[in-house]
Structure formats: structure tokens, C-alpha cells
C-alpha positions as CSV (number, residue, x, y, z in Angstrom):
1,L,-22.4,-47.2,2.4
2,K,-18.9,-45.9,2.6
3,M,-18.4,-42.4,3.9
4,K,-15.7,-40.3,2.2
5,N,-13.1,-38.7,4.4
6,F,-12.8,-35.0,3.6
7,S,-10.2,-32.6,4.8
8,R,-11.5,-29.3,6.1
9,R,-10.3,-27.6,2.9
10,Q,-12.0,-30.2,0.7
11,F,-15.2,-30.0,2.7
12,L,-15.4,-26.2,2.5
13,A,-14.5,-26.3,-1.2
14,S,-17.5,-28.7,-1.8
15,I,-20.0,-26.2,-0.3
16,G,-20.0,-24.2,-3.5
17,P,-22.4,-21.3,-3.6
18,L,-24.1,-22.1,-0.3
19,A,-23.5,-19.7,2.6
20,M,-20.5,-20.0,4.9
21,V,-21.9,-19.0,8.3
22,S,-20.1,-18.3,11.5
23,C,-20.7,-20.6,14.4
24,A,-21.0,-17.5,16.5
25,R,-24.5,-16.6,17.7
26,E,-24.2,-12.9,17.1
27,K,-26.9,-11.3,14.8
28,P,-25.4,-9.2,12.0
29,D,-25.5,-5.4,12.2
30,I,-25.4,-5.1,8.4
31,I,-26.2,-7.4,5.5
32,L,-25.1,-6.4,2.0
33,Y,-27.1,-8.4,-0.6
34,N,-27.8,-8.7,-4.3
35,A,-24.0,-8.2,-4.9
36,D,-21.4,-9.6,-7.2
37,I,-18.8,-10.4,-4.5
38,I,-15.2,-11.2,-5.5
39,T,-14.0,-12.7,-2.2
40,V,-10.4,-13.5,-3.0
41,N,-11.0,-16.6,-1.0
42,P,-10.1,-19.7,-3.2
43,L,-12.4,-21.9,-1.1
44,Q,-15.4,-19.6,-2.0
45,P,-14.4,-17.3,-4.8
46,K,-17.8,-15.6,-5.2
47,A,-20.9,-14.8,-3.2
48,E,-24.1,-12.7,-3.4
49,A,-24.4,-11.5,0.2
50,I,-22.2,-10.7,3.2
51,A,-23.2,-10.3,6.9
52,I,-21.2,-8.1,9.2
53,S,-21.2,-7.9,13.0
54,G,-19.1,-5.2,14.6
55,D,-15.9,-5.0,12.5
56,K,-15.9,-8.5,11.2
57,V,-17.5,-10.7,8.6
58,V,-19.8,-13.3,10.2
59,A,-21.3,-14.9,7.1
60,I,-21.0,-14.9,3.4
61,G,-22.8,-16.8,0.6
62,D,-26.1,-16.7,-1.4
63,N,-28.8,-14.1,-0.8
64,N,-31.4,-16.4,0.8
65,S,-29.0,-18.0,3.3
66,I,-27.6,-14.7,4.5
67,L,-30.8,-12.7,4.6
68,K,-32.3,-15.4,6.9
69,L,-29.7,-14.4,9.5
70,A,-31.1,-10.9,9.9
71,S,-32.8,-9.7,13.1
72,G,-35.2,-6.8,13.4
73,L,-32.2,-4.5,14.0
74,T,-30.1,-5.6,11.1
75,K,-29.6,-3.0,8.4
76,K,-30.1,-4.6,5.0
77,I,-28.6,-2.9,1.9
78,D,-29.5,-3.9,-1.6
79,I,-26.2,-3.5,-3.6
80,E,-28.2,-3.7,-6.9
81,N,-25.8,-6.2,-8.5
82,K,-22.7,-3.9,-8.1
83,T,-19.3,-5.5,-7.5
84,I,-17.8,-5.9,-4.1
85,T,-14.1,-6.6,-3.5
86,P,-12.0,-6.7,-0.4
87,G,-10.6,-3.3,0.5
88,F,-7.4,-2.4,-1.4
89,I,-4.1,-2.4,0.3
90,D,-1.4,0.0,-0.9
91,A,1.7,-1.8,0.3
92,H,4.1,1.1,-0.1
93,S,3.2,4.7,0.1
94,H,4.0,7.9,2.0
95,P,0.7,9.1,3.5
96,A,2.0,11.0,6.6
97,S,4.6,13.1,4.8
98,S,2.5,13.7,1.7
99,G,-0.5,14.7,3.9
100,R,1.7,17.4,5.5
101,S,2.9,18.5,2.1
102,H,-0.8,18.9,1.0
103,L,-1.3,21.1,4.0
104,R,1.6,23.5,3.5
105,N,3.6,23.0,0.3
106,V,3.1,24.3,-3.2
107,D,1.6,21.5,-5.4
108,C,3.8,21.6,-8.5
109,D,1.9,18.9,-10.4
110,L,1.6,21.4,-13.2
111,R,2.1,21.2,-17.0
112,S,4.6,23.9,-17.6
113,I,7.6,25.5,-15.9
114,E,6.0,28.9,-16.2
115,E,3.0,27.7,-14.2
116,I,5.3,26.3,-11.5
117,K,7.2,29.7,-11.4
118,K,3.9,31.5,-11.1
119,A,2.7,29.2,-8.2
120,I,6.0,29.7,-6.4
121,Y,5.8,33.5,-6.9
122,E,2.3,33.6,-5.4
123,R,3.5,31.7,-2.4
124,T,6.4,34.1,-1.8
125,K,3.9,37.0,-1.6
126,I,2.4,35.5,1.6
127,T,5.7,34.1,3.1
128,P,7.9,36.3,5.3
129,K,11.1,37.3,3.5
130,G,13.9,34.8,4.2
131,N,11.6,32.0,5.0
132,W,11.6,28.8,2.9
133,V,9.2,28.1,0.1
134,S,8.7,24.4,-0.5
135,G,7.1,22.7,-3.5
136,F,6.3,19.0,-4.1
137,K,5.1,16.6,-6.9
138,Y,7.2,18.3,-9.6
139,D,7.7,16.0,-12.6
140,D,10.1,17.1,-15.4
141,T,8.6,14.9,-18.0
142,K,5.1,16.2,-17.4
143,T,5.9,19.9,-18.3
144,K,5.7,21.1,-21.9
145,E,9.3,22.4,-21.9
146,K,10.6,18.9,-21.5
147,R,13.6,20.1,-19.4
148,F,14.5,20.3,-15.7
149,I,13.4,23.5,-13.8
150,N,16.6,25.2,-12.7
151,N,18.0,27.8,-10.3
152,K,17.7,30.6,-12.8
153,D,14.0,29.9,-13.2
154,L,13.5,30.0,-9.5
155,D,15.7,33.0,-8.9
156,E,13.5,35.0,-11.3
157,V,10.4,34.5,-9.0
158,S,12.1,34.2,-5.6
159,P,15.3,36.1,-5.1
160,N,14.6,36.7,-1.4
161,H,13.2,33.3,-0.3
162,P,15.2,30.1,-0.4
163,V,13.2,27.6,-2.6
164,I,13.2,23.8,-2.7
165,I,11.0,21.8,-5.0
166,T,11.1,18.0,-4.7
167,H,10.5,15.8,-7.7
168,R,7.4,13.6,-7.2
169,G,9.8,10.6,-7.2
170,G,11.3,12.0,-3.9
171,H,15.0,11.5,-4.7
172,T,15.8,14.8,-6.4
173,A,15.5,18.5,-5.4
174,Y,15.5,21.7,-7.5
175,V,16.6,24.8,-5.6
176,N,17.3,28.4,-6.2
177,S,20.7,30.2,-5.7
178,L,19.8,31.5,-2.3
179,A,19.2,27.9,-1.1
180,L,22.5,26.8,-2.6
181,S,24.3,29.7,-0.8
182,L,22.7,28.9,2.5
183,A,23.9,25.3,2.2
184,K,27.4,26.5,1.2
185,I,27.2,24.6,-2.1
186,D,29.2,26.2,-5.0
187,K,30.6,24.9,-8.3
188,N,33.7,23.6,-6.5
189,T,31.7,21.5,-3.9
190,P,32.4,17.8,-4.5
191,D,29.6,15.3,-4.9
192,P,28.7,13.7,-1.6
193,E,28.9,9.9,-1.3
194,G,25.7,8.5,-2.8
195,G,24.7,11.7,-4.5
196,Q,25.3,14.3,-7.2
197,I,25.4,18.1,-7.4
198,E,24.5,18.7,-11.0
199,K,26.6,21.3,-13.0
200,N,26.2,22.6,-16.5
201,I,28.4,20.5,-18.7
202,A,29.6,23.5,-20.8
203,S,30.1,26.2,-18.1
204,G,30.6,24.1,-14.9
205,E,28.0,26.4,-13.2
206,L,25.4,24.9,-10.8
207,T,22.0,24.2,-12.2
208,G,20.2,23.8,-8.8
209,R,19.5,20.1,-9.4
210,L,20.5,17.9,-6.5
211,L,20.3,14.1,-6.7
212,E,19.9,11.6,-3.9
213,S,22.2,12.3,-0.8
214,A,23.1,15.7,-2.3
215,T,19.7,16.9,-1.1
216,Y,20.4,16.3,2.6
217,G,22.4,19.4,3.1
218,I,19.5,21.6,2.0
219,E,16.8,19.5,3.7
220,N,18.6,19.8,7.0
221,L,18.4,23.6,6.9
222,I,14.6,23.7,6.6
223,P,13.0,24.1,10.0
224,N,10.2,21.6,10.9
225,E,7.4,24.0,11.8
226,F,4.7,21.3,11.9
227,S,3.0,21.0,15.3
228,R,1.6,17.7,16.7
229,S,-1.8,18.8,15.5
230,D,-0.4,19.6,12.0
231,Y,0.9,16.0,11.9
232,Q,-2.5,14.7,12.9
233,E,-4.3,17.0,10.3
234,G,-2.0,15.8,7.5
235,V,-2.9,12.2,8.3
236,K,-6.6,13.1,8.4
237,V,-6.4,14.8,5.0
238,I,-4.5,12.0,3.2
239,S,-6.4,9.1,4.6
240,K,-9.7,10.7,3.5
241,M,-8.2,11.1,0.0
242,M,-7.1,7.5,-0.2
243,S,-10.4,6.1,1.2
244,K,-12.3,7.7,-1.6
245,T,-10.4,5.5,-4.1
246,G,-11.1,2.2,-2.3
247,I,-8.0,1.9,-0.2
248,T,-8.6,0.5,3.3
249,S,-5.0,-0.2,4.4
250,V,-1.7,1.5,3.7
251,T,1.9,0.7,4.5
252,D,3.7,4.0,5.2
253,A,7.1,3.3,3.9
254,G,9.1,5.7,6.0
255,T,8.0,7.1,9.4
256,G,9.7,8.3,12.5
257,A,8.3,8.7,16.0
258,K,6.2,11.8,15.2
259,S,4.5,10.3,12.2
260,L,3.8,7.1,14.1
261,Q,2.2,9.2,16.9
262,S,0.2,11.2,14.3
263,Y,-1.6,8.1,13.1
264,Q,-2.5,7.1,16.7
265,D,-3.7,10.7,17.3
266,A,-5.9,10.6,14.2
267,H,-7.3,7.2,15.1
268,D,-8.0,8.3,18.7
269,N,-10.1,11.2,17.3
270,D,-11.9,9.1,14.7
271,E,-10.1,10.8,11.8
272,L,-8.2,7.9,10.4
273,K,-9.9,6.4,7.4
274,T,-7.3,3.7,6.6
275,R,-5.4,1.1,8.6
276,I,-1.7,1.8,8.7
277,Y,1.4,-0.4,8.9
278,C,4.4,1.9,9.7
279,M,7.8,1.2,8.3
280,I,10.4,2.9,10.5
281,R,13.2,4.8,8.8
282,G,16.7,3.8,9.8
283,Y,17.4,7.1,11.6
284,A,14.5,6.4,14.0
285,F,15.1,2.7,14.5
286,D,17.3,2.9,17.7
287,E,14.8,5.2,19.4
288,I,11.7,3.1,18.6
289,N,13.5,-0.2,19.2
290,A,14.8,1.0,22.6
291,S,11.2,1.9,23.6
292,G,10.3,-1.8,23.3
293,K,8.3,-1.5,20.1
294,K,9.1,-3.6,17.0
295,T,7.4,-5.2,14.0
296,G,3.9,-6.2,14.9
297,Y,3.5,-3.8,17.9
298,G,0.1,-2.1,17.9
299,D,-3.4,-3.0,16.9
300,K,-5.4,-3.6,13.7
301,W,-5.5,0.2,13.0
302,V,-1.9,1.3,13.7
303,K,0.9,-1.1,13.7
304,V,4.7,-0.9,13.7
305,G,6.1,-2.5,10.5
306,A,9.5,-3.1,9.0
307,V,12.6,-1.0,9.4
308,K,13.2,0.9,6.1
309,L,16.6,1.1,4.5
310,A,17.7,2.3,1.0
311,C,20.1,0.9,-1.6
312,D,19.8,2.8,-4.8
313,G,18.0,5.6,-6.7
314,S,14.6,6.2,-8.3
315,I,12.8,4.9,-11.4
316,S,10.8,8.1,-12.2
317,E,13.9,10.2,-11.7
318,R,16.1,7.8,-13.7
319,T,18.7,7.3,-10.9
320,A,18.0,3.6,-10.1
321,R,21.3,1.5,-10.3
322,L,21.3,-0.6,-13.4
323,S,23.7,-3.2,-14.8
324,E,23.1,-1.8,-18.3
325,P,23.2,2.0,-18.9
326,Y,20.2,4.2,-19.5
327,I,19.1,4.6,-23.1
328,G,20.8,7.6,-24.7
329,R,23.2,8.0,-21.7
330,P,26.0,5.4,-22.3
331,N,27.9,6.2,-19.1
332,D,25.0,6.6,-16.7
333,Y,24.2,3.5,-14.7
334,G,22.4,5.3,-11.8
335,I,23.3,5.7,-8.2
336,I,24.1,3.5,-5.2
337,V,23.0,5.4,-2.1
338,N,24.2,2.8,0.5
339,T,26.7,0.1,-0.1
340,E,26.3,-3.6,0.8
341,E,28.5,-3.1,3.8
342,Q,26.5,0.0,5.0
343,L,23.2,-1.8,4.5
344,Y,24.3,-4.9,6.4
345,E,25.6,-2.8,9.3
346,Q,22.1,-1.2,9.6
347,A,20.2,-4.4,8.9
348,I,21.9,-6.8,11.3
349,K,20.7,-4.9,14.4
350,A,17.1,-5.0,13.3
351,H,17.4,-8.7,12.2
352,R,18.8,-9.8,15.5
353,A,16.0,-7.9,17.3
354,D,13.4,-9.8,15.1
355,W,12.3,-6.9,13.1
356,Q,11.0,-7.2,9.5
357,I,13.3,-5.3,7.1
358,G,12.5,-3.5,3.8
359,I,15.2,-2.3,1.5
360,H,14.5,0.2,-1.2
361,A,16.0,-1.4,-4.3
362,N,14.9,-0.4,-7.8
363,G,17.6,-1.4,-10.3
364,D,18.9,-5.0,-10.8
365,V,22.2,-4.0,-9.2
366,G,20.4,-2.6,-6.2
367,I,18.2,-5.7,-5.9
368,D,21.3,-8.0,-6.2
369,I,23.0,-6.0,-3.4
370,S,19.9,-6.1,-1.2
371,L,19.5,-9.9,-1.7
372,R,23.1,-10.4,-0.7
373,V,22.4,-8.6,2.5
374,Y,19.3,-10.7,3.2
375,E,21.2,-13.9,2.4
376,K,24.0,-12.9,4.8
377,L,21.5,-12.0,7.5
378,Q,20.0,-15.5,7.4
379,K,23.4,-17.1,7.6
380,E,24.2,-14.9,10.6
381,K,20.9,-15.7,12.4
382,F,18.3,-17.9,10.7
383,R,14.7,-16.9,11.1
384,N,11.7,-19.0,10.0
385,D,9.6,-16.2,8.6
386,P,11.4,-12.9,8.3
387,R,9.4,-11.7,5.3
388,F,12.2,-9.6,3.9
389,R,10.8,-6.9,1.7
390,L,12.2,-5.5,-1.5
391,E,10.7,-2.0,-1.9
392,H,10.0,-1.4,-5.6
393,C,12.1,-4.3,-6.9
394,T,11.7,-2.9,-10.4
395,V,14.3,-4.3,-12.8
396,I,14.7,-8.1,-12.4
397,N,16.1,-11.1,-14.2
398,D,15.7,-14.9,-13.8
399,D,18.5,-15.2,-11.2
400,L,17.1,-12.5,-9.0
401,I,13.6,-14.2,-9.1
402,K,15.1,-17.5,-8.0
403,R,16.9,-15.8,-5.1
404,I,13.8,-13.9,-4.1
405,K,11.8,-17.1,-4.1
406,A,14.5,-18.9,-2.1
407,L,14.3,-16.2,0.6
408,N,10.5,-16.0,0.4
409,A,11.1,-12.3,0.1
410,I,8.3,-9.9,-0.9
411,P,8.7,-7.6,-3.9
412,N,6.7,-4.3,-3.8
413,P,6.8,-2.9,-7.4
414,F,5.1,0.3,-8.6
415,S,1.6,-0.5,-9.8
416,T,0.6,2.7,-11.5
417,Y,3.9,3.6,-13.2
418,V,3.4,1.9,-16.6
419,Y,0.2,3.9,-17.1
420,F,1.2,7.2,-15.4
421,H,4.9,7.4,-16.1
422,G,4.9,6.0,-19.7
423,E,6.8,8.9,-21.2
424,K,9.8,8.0,-19.0
425,M,9.9,4.3,-20.1
426,K,11.8,5.1,-23.3
427,E,14.9,5.8,-21.1
428,Y,14.8,2.1,-20.1
429,G,13.8,0.7,-23.5
430,K,11.3,-1.8,-24.7
431,E,13.5,-4.8,-24.1
432,R,14.2,-3.9,-20.5
433,L,10.5,-3.2,-19.8
434,E,9.8,-6.9,-20.3
435,N,11.5,-7.4,-17.0
436,M,10.3,-4.3,-15.1
437,F,7.3,-4.1,-12.7
438,A,7.4,-7.8,-13.4
439,V,4.2,-8.9,-11.6
440,K,3.5,-11.9,-13.9
441,S,7.0,-13.2,-13.4
442,F,6.6,-13.0,-9.7
443,L,3.2,-14.7,-9.7
444,D,4.5,-17.4,-12.0
445,A,7.3,-18.1,-9.5
446,G,4.8,-18.3,-6.6
447,I,6.1,-15.0,-5.0
448,N,3.7,-12.8,-3.0
449,V,4.0,-9.6,-5.0
450,T,2.0,-6.6,-3.8
451,Q,0.3,-3.5,-5.2
452,T,1.9,-0.2,-4.4
453,S,1.8,3.5,-5.4
454,D,4.7,5.0,-3.5
455,Y,2.6,8.2,-3.5
456,P,3.5,10.9,-4.2
457,P,5.8,9.3,-6.9
458,G,2.8,7.3,-8.4
459,P,-0.9,8.0,-8.1
460,F,-2.6,5.8,-5.5
461,E,-5.9,4.9,-7.3
462,P,-6.3,1.1,-7.2
463,M,-8.3,1.2,-10.5
464,M,-5.3,2.8,-12.2
465,A,-3.1,0.2,-10.7
466,I,-5.3,-2.7,-12.0
467,Q,-5.6,-1.2,-15.5
468,S,-1.8,-0.6,-15.6
469,S,-1.1,-4.2,-14.5
470,V,-3.7,-5.7,-16.8
471,T,-3.0,-3.7,-20.0
472,R,0.7,-2.5,-19.5
473,T,-0.5,0.5,-21.5
474,D,0.3,4.1,-20.7
475,Y,-2.0,7.1,-20.9
476,N,-0.9,7.7,-24.5
477,G,-1.8,4.2,-25.6
478,E,1.8,3.0,-25.7
479,V,2.4,-0.6,-24.5
480,W,5.4,-1.4,-22.3
481,G,6.4,-4.9,-21.4
482,P,3.3,-6.8,-22.7
483,S,4.8,-10.2,-21.4
484,Q,4.0,-9.0,-17.9
485,K,0.3,-8.5,-18.4
486,I,-1.9,-10.2,-15.7
487,S,-5.6,-10.9,-15.4
488,V,-8.0,-8.6,-13.5
489,E,-8.5,-11.4,-10.9
490,E,-4.8,-11.6,-10.4
491,A,-4.5,-7.9,-10.1
492,I,-7.2,-7.8,-7.4
493,K,-5.4,-10.6,-5.5
494,V,-2.1,-8.7,-5.7
495,G,-3.9,-5.6,-4.4
496,T,-5.6,-7.3,-1.4
497,I,-4.5,-10.6,0.2
498,N,-0.9,-10.2,-1.0
499,G,-0.7,-6.8,0.6
500,A,-2.0,-8.3,3.8
501,Y,0.7,-11.0,3.7
502,A,3.4,-8.4,3.4
503,S,2.4,-7.0,6.8
504,Y,1.9,-10.5,8.5
505,E,-1.9,-9.8,8.4
506,E,-3.2,-12.4,5.9
507,N,-5.3,-14.0,8.6
508,L,-6.9,-10.7,9.5
509,K,-7.7,-9.0,6.2
510,G,-7.2,-9.1,2.5
511,S,-10.1,-11.4,1.6
512,L,-13.8,-11.5,2.5
513,E,-14.4,-14.6,4.7
514,I,-15.7,-15.4,8.1
515,G,-13.7,-14.0,11.0
516,K,-11.8,-11.4,8.9
517,L,-12.2,-7.7,9.1
518,A,-15.1,-6.2,7.2
519,D,-12.9,-4.0,4.9
520,L,-14.5,-3.8,1.5
521,V,-15.2,-1.6,-1.6
522,I,-18.3,-1.3,-3.7
523,L,-17.5,-0.7,-7.4
524,D,-20.0,0.7,-9.9
525,K,-18.8,-1.7,-12.5
526,D,-17.2,-5.2,-12.6
527,P,-13.6,-4.7,-13.8
528,R,-13.6,-8.2,-15.3
529,K,-16.5,-7.4,-17.6
530,I,-15.6,-4.0,-19.2
531,D,-12.9,-2.8,-21.7
532,P,-9.7,-3.1,-19.7
533,L,-8.7,0.3,-20.9
534,D,-11.7,1.7,-19.1
535,I,-11.0,0.2,-15.7
536,I,-9.5,3.5,-14.5
537,N,-12.9,5.2,-14.9
538,I,-14.8,2.8,-12.6
539,P,-16.5,4.9,-9.9
540,I,-16.0,3.9,-6.3
541,Q,-19.5,3.9,-4.7
542,R,-18.5,3.2,-1.1
543,T,-15.5,2.1,1.0
544,M,-16.0,0.2,4.3
545,V,-13.3,-0.2,7.0
546,G,-14.2,-2.5,9.9
547,G,-18.0,-2.4,9.3
548,N,-18.2,1.4,9.0
549,W,-18.4,3.4,5.8
550,S,-15.2,5.4,5.5
551,Y,-16.4,6.9,2.1
552,E,-19.8,7.1,0.4
553,S,-20.1,8.7,-3.0
């Protein structure tokens, strides 16, 4: 009888539905059984039960095999045929800063300018005269007036307090006349490099709308009154919010030393509900690099990630730099915030010091510039696995895809935008949408594309992200870019193991298999088996991070 020679991969694949059991002798603390487990492990794509010891998976397979591993102390939980997936990874978001905004700022996610004015007025009544009033999450296309809020609106309700309201996209500010005066901005002030001070076309008067780098002069006037405990509280608040939706890991796409510390403080006090990979903004790079920290420094809870740079504008605010103009605005191609030369100058220091680099690039022109920077870096100093990141990477074409693949770069497109920001898509047009948020094109090319929200710009609920990616349908039922639809299984993979790959952690998390972290989510329904337009309504029953429940409904 001739014995067949199996590779390890072939052998494991041949096991089928049987349990994969760790060689370790530890008895599980918890067994979840009678479950429909989507493992995102191609060698064992499904299972019925999972055994967890400490913060790791020690066995996974069929009910009988896993339940036999229990000791008298093992907690056995009948999942009642609900669906389990790996915990979701939001690969680009802004939890620390948005957490602080939730603590202090006026939430302007309202449906009329009048409601926003009322909310600002109410805040002025409890704010000392002359102090700043800040709002966030304003969205011009979500208000019934269908126009931008302006300085006259804000002057009516706040003549004695400087006001700044940021668009939920994060690249535009709307300020009152007092704020403009304090910043010494008048109708004769020239546009700064990489920004625009909007003026009324007919009268030449200021409107209070400031785009991209034009916001810096205002932002620099606002005192940072957040204490170290406020920073920690903001992280506590936002990680709790995200955990409720099934998120177990987040890449914070823009931190400095204080935000990095706030995550550690929250973790030290058992208040951090999600793991964090901290991208370091360019301004903080020198300080953090000089302290001996770089990409990968930290532990499985809080880790230093890439350095974060920016090339162009925003999709939701329609300032991304495009090769073809915006629909209805024949002379508007968007904004370049940093040139190729400026980006290279910032990036080369980080590249030589073996940091991962992520460049915010939305439009096809911005992506082209960013890729040229990355290609130049590799010629200057070749690195085997730099995992260059393209933050957002929204508007693509075949040439850009080939170059992304050649660099093994990682695109991080918005996952909830088609659904949530559908009313803005007409400014890009149906034809261009076939090459925006192009998850299918990336997957077809073998590129490790991720799931991201960019919160606040996009909502962070993974079920919205899956529905948006699978249906390409907005909340009004309009379909945008149907050629980019993917399957539910693909969307789950994008939102789990691909997110882990983007932070060099694919061997630690992102799938449910032996030796990996026990980060998982229990869904009330199987997203593969219901109407795809109802995925957004699937309740999250529980979220587990490292063997502990971070959320229970």
C-alpha cells in the first residue's frame, strides 16, 4: 500500500468538518457551541463550535469534538444556531478625536440648518462670552435646505462667541464672522496653498466656508482644553460605541502623542473595548520616532502603526483631486493639499526608519501622485514588505490597479459611503462610480483591500459596510457602480483578515483558528441567508475581544 505524501496545507484541508484541536494541554475557559461559524480560514471555512482559553482560540470544529474538551470549570454557551464571525476591523477611522468631540462638541448631524442654529444657540447660553463653540458631523447634503450653512446663519445665533462647525468629512469648516475676524481673514485674504477661502461669486464677500488648509488658521486659535483624563474618557466612550456594532479592532488614522497615551490609559483602566493600531500624523512623527517607537511598537491592544500623510481632498465634501471635473462644475477638479515633492520629503524619513506609510489619496490624481512617491521610495531604499497604505483610494483606473498590485500596496476605501452618502454620488456621475470604492476590482487583482468607515465621515457599523459593498445601493434605493458588487463572504473577508493584514497582524487575528486571538461577533441572523437590503438591520448579540465579552445586548 502506497502512502500519499500530503503537505501540511493539504492535510489540514482534508480534515473537513472535524475539529482542529490545539496540541496544547490547556482546558478551555469557554466553549461556544451550536453555532454557524464563518471562520474566514480557507482551510476550515465553517465550524459548529469554538473553544477559548485565556485570550486565544484553542480548538474549533464540530460540536461533539469541541464539547469533549470541556472540564468541570469550562463555561459552555449554546449559541442556538446564530452566526459567529471574526471580530470586524475598521481599518481607517478617527476614534480618539471623535470620542473627544462626542464629549464636548455640538453634534450637528441634524436635518435642517434651523435645527443646527438652534443647537449652537443653546450651547452659547452655557458657554462664557468670547469662548469658542465647536460643532461636528455637519453634512450639507443631509439638511433640507440643500445649501451650505454660512457665516450669516451663525452670526444670527452667536454674535459673541466664535463658532466653528466641521463637516463630517473633516476637510471643511464653517465659521461665523467673529471667528473670521479673530483669524484675520477678510475678503482680500488670498487662498493659502492647498486650500480655499470661499467668497460669494456675485458680491465677493466671505461666506464662512473654509476648505482644506484654509481651516488651519482658525483651528490653531482654538485652545486645547482637554485634560489627560478627558482624552481617556473620549477613548472609553467611542470604543464602547464601536464595540456595540461588532468592531473589535480599529486603525486610528491620525494620532499624536496625547491620543496614543489616551489609548494606553484607557487600556490600563480596563476601559478600552477595541484593539487600536495608531497611525501617527506627520507633525508628531519626529517626536515619536525620536523616542524609539515605530511601526509595530506596542502590544496586541495598543500598537504604533504607519505615519499618516495627506495628498488631496475629500469625497464627501467634493474636494478630492480628479482627472475629470465634478459633474455640473466644469472647472472644478478638486484640491491637492500636498505636492509630490512635499509628500516625498515627509515620507523618505519614515521609509528610511522602516516605518509603514499611509497617504490619504481619494481622487485618481491624488492616488497617482501617492504611488509615484511610493515607487520613488522603493528605488531610494528597497524594502521587502513595506505595506504602503493608500487611505481611501477612491477613484481608480486599470493603470492605478496594476501599480498598486506591483507595490503590494493596501487600498483602504470607504465601506459605508455608497449607502450613506448616496445623494452626493451624482456629483461624480454613474460612469465614474463604476471605478469608485472599487472593492471588486481590487479583489479580482489579488489586492488586500480593507473595510473602513473613516468615522465621523462615514458611519462605522460593519453591517452597513457589508450591505453597501454587496448591494451598491444607497438609503434611497439608488444603485451606484453595480459592477463593483461583491459577495457577503467577500465582504466579511475584507472586514476581517484583510484589515489584520493592513496592520501586519494577519497571524494574530482576523480569522477564527487555533492560536489566534478570540475576537469574534455573534450575529442574530446570517447575512448570507437574508435579503441583502436587510443586512443593515441584523442585530449584534455579543462582541468578544480576547475571550471577554466587550458587548452583550
